[in-house]
C-alpha positions in Angstrom: -0.1 0.1 -0.2 1.2 3.6 -0.7 2.3 5.6 2.1 0.1 9.0 1.2 2.0 11.9 2.6 -0.1 14.6 1.3 -2.7 12.9 3.2 -1.2 12.3 6.7 -4.0 14.5 8.8 -7.1 12.8 7.6 -9.2 9.6 9.2 -8.0 6.5 8.0 -11.8 5.6 6.0 -10.6 8.8 3.4 -7.0 7.6 3.1 -8.4 3.8 2.6 -11.3 5.6 -0.1 -8.2 7.0 -1.5 -5.9 3.6 -1.4 -9.1 2.1 -3.5 -9.5 4.7 -6.4 -5.3 4.3 -6.4 -5.4 0.4 -6.7 -8.2 0.2 -9.3 -6.4 3.0 -11.4 -9.2 5.2 -11.1 -7.4 8.4 -9.6 -6.6 10.4 -12.3 -10.0 9.3 -13.8 -11.5 10.6 -10.8 -9.9 13.7 -10.7 -10.2 14.5 -14.9 -14.5 14.2 -14.5 -14.4 16.4 -11.5 -12.1 19.2 -12.7 -11.6 18.0 -16.7 -10.1 21.7 -17.8 -6.6 23.1 -17.6 -6.3 26.8 -17.0 -4.3 28.8 -19.5 -2.5 31.4 -16.7 0.9 30.2 -18.2 2.9 33.7 -18.0 4.2 35.6 -14.5 1.8 38.9 -16.3 -1.4 36.9 -16.3 -0.5 35.6 -12.7 0.2 38.9 -11.9 -3.4 39.8 -12.9 -5.6 36.7 -11.6 -3.9 37.4 -8.5 -4.8 40.8 -8.0 -8.1 40.7 -9.9 -9.3 38.2 -6.7 -7.5 39.8 -4.0 -8.7 43.7 -4.7 -11.9 41.9 -5.0 -11.9 40.4 -1.3 -9.1 42.3 1.0 -8.3 45.5 -1.3 -7.4 47.9 1.8 -4.8 45.5 2.5 -0.6 46.0 1.9 0.0 45.9 -1.6 1.7 43.1 -3.3 5.1 44.0 -5.4 5.7 40.2 -6.7 3.7 37.7 -8.3 5.0 35.5 -10.0 5.4 30.8 -10.8 9.0 29.6 -8.9 10.6 26.8 -10.2 12.2 26.7 -7.3 9.4 25.9 -4.7 10.0 22.4 -4.2 6.7 20.2 -3.5 7.9 17.7 -2.3 8.7 20.2 0.8 5.1 20.9 1.0 6.1 23.8 -0.2 3.4 25.3 -3.0 3.2 29.0 -2.4 5.2 31.5 -0.5 4.5 34.2 0.7 6.9 36.7 1.9 7.0 39.9 3.8 10.3 41.5 3.1 11.3 45.3 5.0 14.2 46.9 4.2 15.7 50.3 5.9 16.5 52.8 3.2 18.0 55.9 4.7 15.0 57.0 7.6 12.5 54.9 5.7 10.5 51.1 6.3 10.3 50.1 2.9 8.1 46.8 3.1 7.5 44.6 0.6 4.9 41.3 0.0 5.3 39.5 -2.1 3.9 36.1 -3.9 5.3 33.0 -5.4 3.3 30.1 -7.3 4.9 26.8 -7.7 5.2 25.3 -11.5 3.5 22.6 -11.2 0.9 25.2 -11.2 0.9 26.5 -14.7 -0.6 23.3 -16.0 -3.5 22.7 -13.0 -7.9 23.1 -13.1 -7.8 26.8 -12.7 -9.9 25.2 -9.5 -6.3 24.8 -7.8 -4.5 27.2 -9.1 -7.5 29.8 -7.2 -7.1 27.2 -4.0 -3.5 28.4 -3.5 -3.8 32.0 -4.5 -6.8 32.4 -2.0 -4.0 30.2 0.3 -1.4 32.4 -0.4 -3.2 36.2 -0.2 -5.0 34.8 3.1 -1.1 35.4 4.6 -1.1 38.7 4.0 -4.1 39.2 6.5 -2.7 36.0 8.8 0.5 34.8 9.1 -0.2 31.6 10.8 -2.9 28.3 10.0 -5.1 29.3 12.3 -8.9 29.7 12.6 -9.2 33.7 10.6 -6.5 32.3 8.5 -9.1 29.8 7.4 -12.1 31.3 7.9 -10.5 33.2 5.0 -9.8 31.6 3.0 -13.4 29.7 2.8 -14.5 33.5 2.2 -12.7 34.1 -0.9 -13.2 30.4 -1.6 -16.4 28.7 -0.7 -15.0 24.9 -1.8 -11.8 25.8 -0.1 -11.1 22.7 1.8 -12.8 21.0 -0.6 -10.4 22.0 -3.4 -7.2 21.8 -0.7 -8.3 18.1 -0.6 -8.2 17.4 -4.1 -4.8 19.6 -4.3 -3.9 17.0 -2.3 -5.1 14.1 -4.4 -3.6 15.6 -7.5 -0.3 15.9 -6.1 -0.2 12.1 -4.8 -1.3 11.1 -8.3 1.5 12.8 -10.3 3.8 11.5 -6.9 2.6 7.4 -8.1 2.9 8.4 -12.1 6.8 9.6 -11.0 5.6 13.1 -12.7 6.7 15.4 -10.1 9.9 14.5 -10.1 
């Protein structure tokens, strides 16, 4: 039986269902049936516009973002799918702060729902730094199906790992 490292916190019954899908070679079919279309947001410019649109709709009054890019260096194997960084620098007598969002390149060719989930997650970190109740409440505010999408992204990553596409 395969170790489901992306699903470690889930109940045994859920993991058993995933094991059944894997052993019957139905995991890819399940994901394709549920999410048949891959998005076309491939460039950093398109990603920037997409993220800013979501940010302006839900958290307009939050700090501005200085950089939004796909990042080849984010390591999916170590569960870094996206990264929000806050950099503060002193320039003369002024403090300059920058917020950046980096999205793992694995999200360049996924269903739009998966990209939206990771974007919402990283945007929520602008307001809430920790993964606490307020953080997840904000995620659900921006994407009502957040928890299901997070689970399905974990299934997708499990499929990629089993198929060897992650390496």
